[in-house]
C-alpha positions as CSV (number, residue, x, y, z in Angstrom):
1,M,46.1,66.5,-42.6
2,P,42.8,64.8,-42.3
3,T,40.7,65.9,-39.5
4,E,40.3,63.4,-36.7
5,R,36.8,62.2,-36.3
6,R,35.4,61.7,-32.9
7,L,32.3,59.7,-32.0
8,S,30.0,61.4,-29.5
9,T,28.2,59.0,-27.3
10,S,25.5,61.5,-26.8
11,H,24.5,61.1,-30.5
12,T,25.1,57.4,-30.8
13,T,22.0,55.4,-31.9
14,I,21.7,51.7,-30.9
15,P,20.4,49.7,-33.8
16,S,16.8,48.4,-33.3
17,E,17.8,44.8,-33.5
18,L,20.2,45.2,-30.5
19,R,17.7,47.1,-28.3
20,P,16.5,45.0,-25.4
21,N,12.8,44.4,-24.9
22,V,12.5,46.3,-21.7
23,S,9.2,44.9,-20.8
24,S,10.5,41.3,-20.9
25,V,13.6,41.8,-18.8
26,S,12.9,44.6,-16.4
27,R,11.6,42.2,-13.8
28,T,14.8,40.2,-13.7
29,A,17.7,42.2,-15.1
30,T,17.8,44.5,-12.2
31,S,18.5,41.6,-9.8
32,W,21.3,40.1,-11.9
33,P,24.8,40.3,-10.5
34,M,27.3,42.7,-12.2
35,K,29.8,41.4,-14.6
36,G,32.5,39.3,-12.9
37,T,30.3,38.0,-10.2
38,D,28.4,34.7,-9.9
39,M,24.7,34.4,-9.5
40,S,23.7,32.7,-6.2
41,V,21.3,29.9,-5.9
42,Q,19.0,32.2,-4.0
43,D,19.0,34.6,-6.9
44,S,18.2,31.8,-9.3
45,F,15.4,30.6,-7.1
46,R,13.9,34.1,-6.9
47,N,14.1,34.5,-10.7
48,A,12.5,31.0,-11.2
49,V,9.6,31.9,-8.9
50,R,9.1,35.2,-10.6
51,A,9.0,33.5,-14.0
52,I,6.5,30.9,-12.8
53,R,4.2,33.6,-11.3
54,A,4.4,35.7,-14.4
55,A,2.5,32.9,-16.3
56,K,0.3,31.4,-13.6
57,M,-2.2,29.6,-15.8
58,R,0.5,28.1,-18.0
59,S,2.4,27.0,-15.0
60,F,-0.7,25.3,-13.4
61,L,-1.5,23.5,-16.7
62,T,2.1,22.3,-16.8
63,M,1.9,21.0,-13.2
64,L,-1.4,19.3,-13.9
65,G,0.3,16.4,-15.6
66,I,2.6,15.9,-12.6
67,I,-0.3,16.2,-10.2
68,I,-2.3,13.5,-12.0
69,G,0.8,11.3,-12.4
70,I,1.8,11.5,-8.7
71,A,-1.8,11.0,-7.5
72,A,-2.1,8.0,-9.8
73,V,1.1,6.4,-8.5
74,V,0.3,6.9,-4.8
75,M,-3.3,5.8,-5.1
76,L,-2.5,2.7,-7.2
77,M,0.3,1.7,-4.8
78,G,-2.2,2.3,-1.9
79,V,-4.7,0.0,-3.5
80,G,-2.0,-2.7,-4.1
81,N,-0.8,-2.4,-0.5
82,G,-4.3,-2.5,0.8
83,A,-5.1,-5.7,-1.1
84,K,-1.9,-7.2,0.2
85,Q,-2.7,-6.4,3.8
86,S,-6.3,-7.8,3.4
87,I,-5.0,-11.1,2.1
88,L,-2.2,-11.4,4.6
89,G,-4.5,-10.3,7.4
90,S,-6.9,-13.2,6.6
91,M,-3.8,-15.5,6.9
92,Q,-2.6,-14.0,10.1
93,G,-1.6,-16.5,12.8
94,A,-0.8,-19.2,10.3
95,G,3.0,-18.8,10.6
96,A,6.0,-21.1,10.5
97,G,5.2,-24.7,11.4
98,N,1.4,-24.4,10.6
99,L,-0.3,-26.8,8.2
100,D,-3.9,-26.9,7.0
101,L,-5.6,-30.2,5.9
102,M,-8.7,-29.7,3.8
103,A,-10.9,-31.7,1.4
104,G,-10.2,-31.7,-2.3
105,G,-7.0,-32.8,-4.1
106,P,-5.2,-32.8,-7.4
107,Q,-6.2,-36.4,-8.3
108,M,-10.0,-35.7,-8.1
109,S,-12.1,-35.5,-11.3
110,N,-14.9,-33.0,-11.8
111,D,-17.6,-35.5,-11.5
112,E,-16.2,-37.2,-8.5
113,E,-17.9,-36.8,-5.2
114,L,-15.9,-34.7,-2.7
115,Q,-14.9,-36.7,0.4
116,M,-15.1,-34.7,3.5
117,I,-12.5,-34.3,6.3
118,T,-13.8,-35.8,9.5
119,M,-12.9,-36.1,13.2
120,D,-12.0,-39.7,12.4
121,D,-9.2,-38.3,10.2
122,L,-8.0,-36.2,13.1
123,K,-7.9,-39.1,15.5
124,Y,-6.1,-41.3,12.9
125,L,-3.4,-38.6,12.4
126,K,-3.1,-38.1,16.1
127,A,-2.4,-41.8,16.6
128,K,-0.1,-42.3,13.6
129,L,2.1,-39.1,13.4
130,T,5.6,-39.6,14.8
131,Y,6.4,-35.9,15.1
132,P,5.2,-33.7,18.0
133,V,2.2,-31.7,16.8
134,L,-0.9,-29.8,18.0
135,L,-4.1,-30.6,16.1
136,S,-7.5,-28.9,16.1
137,P,-10.6,-29.3,13.9
138,R,-12.3,-26.2,12.7
139,D,-15.8,-25.6,11.5
140,S,-17.6,-22.3,11.4
141,N,-21.0,-20.7,10.7
142,G,-22.7,-17.3,11.1
143,F,-25.3,-16.8,13.8
144,Q,-27.1,-14.0,15.5
145,L,-26.1,-13.2,19.1
146,K,-28.4,-11.7,21.7
147,N,-28.2,-10.3,25.2
148,G,-31.4,-8.6,26.2
149,S,-32.0,-5.8,23.7
150,K,-28.4,-6.0,22.4
151,T,-27.9,-8.1,19.2
152,M,-25.2,-8.6,16.6
153,S,-24.1,-11.0,13.9
154,A,-21.0,-13.1,14.6
155,T,-19.0,-16.1,13.4
156,E,-19.1,-19.2,15.5
157,V,-16.0,-21.3,15.4
158,F,-16.1,-24.9,16.6
159,V,-12.7,-26.0,17.7
160,L,-10.6,-27.9,20.3
161,P,-8.5,-26.2,23.0
162,A,-5.3,-26.4,20.9
163,Y,-6.8,-24.0,18.4
164,F,-5.8,-21.0,20.4
165,K,-2.2,-22.1,20.7
166,I,-2.0,-23.1,17.0
167,N,-3.1,-19.6,15.9
168,G,-1.3,-17.6,18.6
169,I,-4.6,-16.3,20.1
170,T,-4.0,-14.6,23.5
171,I,-6.7,-14.5,26.2
172,A,-7.2,-11.1,27.7
173,Q,-9.8,-12.0,30.4
174,G,-10.7,-15.4,31.9
175,R,-9.5,-18.5,30.2
176,G,-9.5,-20.3,26.9
177,L,-11.4,-23.5,26.1
178,A,-10.1,-26.5,28.1
179,D,-10.3,-30.3,27.8
180,I,-13.0,-30.3,30.5
181,D,-15.3,-28.2,28.1
182,V,-14.8,-31.0,25.5
183,D,-15.3,-33.9,27.9
184,A,-18.2,-32.4,29.7
185,R,-19.8,-31.0,26.5
186,T,-20.2,-27.6,28.2
187,R,-21.7,-24.5,26.5
188,N,-18.8,-22.4,27.6
189,V,-17.5,-20.0,25.0
190,V,-14.6,-17.6,24.3
191,I,-15.6,-14.4,22.6
192,G,-13.8,-11.6,20.7
193,T,-13.4,-8.0,21.9
194,K,-16.1,-6.7,19.6
195,V,-18.6,-9.2,20.9
196,A,-17.7,-8.3,24.5
197,S,-18.1,-4.6,23.9
198,T,-21.4,-5.0,22.0
199,L,-23.2,-7.4,24.2
200,F,-21.6,-6.4,27.6
201,P,-20.8,-2.7,27.4
202,G,-19.4,-1.0,30.4
203,G,-18.7,-4.2,32.4
204,P,-16.8,-7.5,32.4
205,A,-18.1,-10.2,30.1
206,V,-16.5,-13.2,31.8
207,G,-19.2,-15.2,33.7
208,K,-22.1,-13.6,31.8
209,K,-24.5,-15.5,29.6
210,F,-26.1,-14.7,26.2
211,R,-27.8,-16.5,23.4
212,I,-26.4,-17.8,20.1
213,G,-29.7,-18.2,18.2
214,D,-31.8,-20.2,20.7
215,V,-28.8,-21.7,22.6
216,R,-27.8,-20.2,25.9
217,C,-24.0,-20.0,26.4
218,K,-21.6,-18.8,29.1
219,V,-18.6,-16.6,28.6
220,V,-15.4,-18.0,30.1
221,G,-12.8,-15.9,28.2
222,V,-12.3,-12.8,26.1
223,T,-9.5,-12.6,23.5
224,V,-7.2,-9.6,23.0
225,P,-7.9,-7.6,19.8
226,Q,-6.9,-10.0,17.2
227,G,-8.1,-8.9,13.8
228,T,-8.4,-11.7,11.2
229,T,-6.8,-15.0,12.2
230,A,-6.6,-17.8,9.6
231,G,-9.6,-16.3,7.7
232,I,-11.8,-15.8,10.8
233,P,-12.5,-12.3,12.1
234,M,-11.7,-13.2,15.7
235,D,-12.8,-9.9,17.2
236,S,-16.4,-10.6,16.2
237,A,-16.2,-14.4,16.7
238,V,-17.4,-16.9,19.3
239,A,-15.4,-20.1,19.9
240,L,-17.3,-23.1,21.1
241,S,-15.8,-26.6,21.8
242,F,-16.1,-29.4,19.2
243,P,-18.3,-31.5,18.9
244,I,-20.9,-29.8,21.1
245,G,-21.1,-26.9,18.8
246,P,-22.1,-28.7,15.6
247,E,-24.6,-30.8,17.7
248,L,-26.3,-27.7,19.1
249,F,-26.6,-26.0,15.8
250,G,-27.7,-28.9,13.6
251,M,-24.5,-29.1,11.5
252,M,-23.1,-32.3,9.9
253,D,-22.0,-34.7,12.5
254,N,-18.3,-35.6,12.6
255,V,-17.5,-33.5,9.5
256,V,-15.1,-30.5,9.8
257,Q,-14.2,-27.7,7.5
258,D,-10.4,-28.4,7.9
259,I,-7.9,-29.6,10.4
260,Q,-5.2,-27.3,11.6
261,I,-1.8,-28.7,12.5
262,K,1.1,-26.9,14.3
263,C,4.5,-28.5,14.3
264,V,6.1,-28.1,17.8
265,D,9.5,-27.9,15.9
266,P,8.9,-25.6,12.8
267,T,12.1,-27.1,11.2
268,Q,10.2,-30.4,10.8
269,T,7.3,-28.8,8.8
270,T,8.2,-30.5,5.5
271,E,8.7,-33.9,7.1
272,V,5.3,-33.6,8.9
273,K,3.6,-32.5,5.7
274,N,5.0,-35.5,3.8
275,Q,4.0,-37.9,6.6
276,I,0.4,-36.5,6.7
277,T,0.2,-36.9,3.0
278,R,1.2,-40.6,3.2
279,L,-1.1,-41.4,6.1
280,M,-4.1,-39.7,4.4
281,I,-3.5,-41.6,1.2
282,Q,-3.4,-44.8,3.1
283,K,-6.7,-44.0,4.8
284,H,-8.6,-42.5,1.9
285,K,-6.9,-44.8,-0.8
286,K,-6.4,-41.6,-3.0
287,E,-5.2,-38.1,-2.7
288,D,-8.6,-36.3,-2.3
289,F,-7.2,-33.8,0.1
290,T,-4.8,-30.9,0.3
291,V,-2.1,-30.1,2.9
292,Q,-1.2,-26.5,2.8
293,D,2.0,-25.1,4.3
294,M,0.7,-21.7,5.5
295,A,4.2,-20.1,5.9
296,A,5.1,-21.0,2.3
297,M,1.7,-19.8,1.1
298,T,2.0,-16.5,2.9
299,A,5.4,-16.0,1.3
300,M,4.0,-16.7,-2.1
301,V,1.1,-14.3,-1.6
302,T,3.5,-11.6,-0.3
303,S,5.7,-12.0,-3.4
304,S,2.7,-12.0,-5.8
305,M,1.1,-8.9,-4.2
306,S,4.4,-7.0,-4.2
307,T,4.7,-7.7,-7.9
308,L,1.1,-6.5,-8.4
309,T,1.8,-3.3,-6.5
310,T,4.9,-2.6,-8.6
311,L,2.9,-3.1,-11.8
312,L,0.2,-0.7,-10.5
313,A,2.9,1.9,-9.7
314,A,4.3,1.4,-13.2
315,I,0.9,2.1,-14.8
316,G,0.7,5.3,-12.7
317,G,4.2,6.1,-13.7
318,L,3.2,6.3,-17.4
319,S,1.0,9.4,-16.6
320,L,3.9,10.8,-14.7
321,L,6.1,10.4,-17.8
322,V,3.5,12.3,-19.8
323,G,3.6,15.1,-17.2
324,G,7.4,15.2,-17.5
325,I,7.2,15.6,-21.3
326,G,4.8,18.4,-20.7
327,I,7.3,20.2,-18.5
328,M,10.0,19.9,-21.1
329,N,7.7,21.2,-23.8
330,I,6.7,24.3,-21.8
331,M,10.3,24.9,-20.7
332,L,11.4,24.9,-24.4
333,V,8.7,27.4,-25.2
334,S,9.9,29.5,-22.2
335,V,13.5,29.4,-23.5
336,T,12.3,30.6,-26.9
337,E,10.2,33.4,-25.4
338,R,13.0,34.6,-23.2
339,T,15.9,34.4,-25.7
340,R,16.5,38.2,-25.7
341,E,16.4,38.2,-21.9
342,I,19.0,35.4,-21.8
343,G,21.2,37.4,-24.2
344,I,21.1,40.5,-22.0
345,R,21.9,38.4,-18.9
346,K,24.9,36.8,-20.5
347,A,26.0,40.2,-21.7
348,L,25.9,41.4,-18.1
349,G,28.2,38.6,-17.1
350,A,26.0,35.6,-16.5
351,K,27.8,32.3,-17.0
352,E,26.4,29.2,-18.6
353,R,26.0,27.5,-15.2
354,D,23.9,30.4,-14.0
355,I,21.5,30.2,-16.9
356,L,21.5,26.4,-16.6
357,G,20.8,26.6,-12.8
358,Q,17.9,29.0,-13.2
359,F,16.0,26.9,-15.8
360,L,16.7,23.7,-13.9
361,I,15.4,25.3,-10.7
362,E,12.3,26.5,-12.6
363,S,11.5,23.1,-14.0
364,S,12.2,21.4,-10.6
365,L,9.9,23.9,-8.9
366,L,7.1,23.1,-11.3
367,S,7.6,19.3,-10.8
368,V,8.0,19.4,-7.0
369,T,5.0,21.7,-6.5
370,G,2.9,19.4,-8.7
371,G,4.2,16.4,-6.8
372,L,3.2,17.9,-3.4
373,L,-0.3,18.7,-4.7
374,G,-0.6,15.3,-6.2
375,I,0.4,13.6,-2.9
376,I,-2.2,15.7,-1.0
377,I,-4.9,14.9,-3.5
378,S,-4.1,11.2,-3.5
379,I,-4.2,11.0,0.3
380,L,-7.6,12.8,0.4
381,A,-9.0,10.8,-2.5
382,S,-7.8,7.5,-1.0
383,K,-9.3,8.3,2.4
384,F,-12.7,9.7,1.4
385,V,-13.4,8.1,-2.1
386,V,-11.4,5.0,-2.9
387,A,-11.7,3.6,0.7
388,R,-15.5,3.3,0.1
389,F,-14.9,0.6,-2.5
390,T,-11.7,-1.1,-1.5
391,K,-9.1,-1.1,1.3
392,T,-6.2,1.2,0.7
393,A,-2.9,1.6,2.6
394,I,-0.8,4.6,1.7
395,T,2.6,4.1,3.2
396,S,5.4,6.6,3.9
397,S,7.7,4.7,1.5
398,S,5.2,5.1,-1.4
399,V,4.8,8.8,-0.7
400,L,8.6,9.3,-0.5
401,L,9.1,7.3,-3.7
402,A,6.5,9.4,-5.5
403,F,8.0,12.7,-4.2
404,G,11.5,11.6,-5.2
405,F,10.3,10.6,-8.6
406,S,8.7,14.0,-9.1
407,I,12.0,15.7,-8.3
408,A,13.8,13.4,-10.8
409,V,11.2,14.2,-13.5
410,G,11.7,17.9,-13.0
411,I,15.5,17.6,-13.3
412,F,15.5,15.0,-16.1
413,F,13.0,16.8,-18.4
414,G,14.5,20.2,-17.5
415,V,18.0,19.5,-18.5
416,Y,17.6,19.8,-22.3
417,P,15.8,23.1,-22.2
418,A,18.2,24.5,-19.6
419,R,21.3,23.4,-21.6
420,R,19.8,25.0,-24.7
421,A,19.2,28.2,-22.9
422,A,22.7,28.2,-21.3
423,R,24.5,27.6,-24.7
424,L,22.8,30.6,-26.4
425,K,25.4,33.1,-27.7
426,P,24.7,36.7,-26.4
427,V,24.9,38.3,-29.8
428,D,22.5,35.8,-31.4
429,A,20.2,36.0,-28.4
430,L,20.0,39.9,-28.6
431,R,19.3,39.7,-32.3
432,Y,16.4,37.3,-31.8
433,E,12.9,38.6,-32.6
């Protein structure tokens, strides 16, 4: 009878093509669960971190695209939001029911002489308008203020008492301008908070006197911190009653920069605008003026600037897309380099979802880390560099959007390499050289 042949395991030789590359898997194979068990998310996270740390320079270069992309998105959105706030800030106070009458209209030719808006126009409208309104002329100029050794540049605004109510300006100390200031042609003024703190530091400003150029004036009121109101920086402004202001400073008699109108009932704004247009055409015999609805104009500017901000973010998003492609490319290289390691893990019992999870976590880590670094860099650059040239406003929503996008990029561009790794057959992977 033939002799039974027995195979001794002690003399068995494993073919070279099936021998694992110990140097490539020793760091991770020992932490892999035994056959029949599932790999936890914590294990996948540890292995992903280990793989990233094993190739520090390559991981950093991979993240660089995400860093640049996120920084570009956040900074460009910050510039867009800053421009939006600047424009809207200059229109602050011109809310619902506010209209602005100024010289220049659609029917004027280029060689036609511009007809000014005057106090006669204001008186005419006040007498003819059938709707309840508040009216105030507005003219302005820049002057030097002086109180002893303290000086500053400021904007002088020549108005009627209704100006404060039209623009929602609140008086913090003293009072606003009154009809008596107009009738008696007083040199009483209302000043902004910056003027008060600069000329009268450490004490109340109401009742004190100072000079506007060579004209001596008396403070009767100080406004609350106001920012920019209807294009005027009120914190560094001085309000003087019309017409004494233009007379004192040698400006054009009777001519005003514009006339501000506030409808007592904001729902009548359109009707008031139409009536003003008809009355002014009757008086001027042509439409050489413009009546602006400030609420509608503010809404239009808000819409336009939001579109601009979105376009700026989209431009930054292109660099983020390039960074995502870089992540996918590097992850594909990583899959190729670690093919034998993947084969050993699958032979030890790893399932497709385990391999898929590890490579997705690895790509997401690269993207999220790059996103966080990009956000930090964008905030610092916006604050210390970009802010020197233009106003920026980085909002929490833009930061969260950019961070969420970085996570999405990591997952989206990591799916294909992860699926490719998960679908490798153990035998083919172990044979790979």
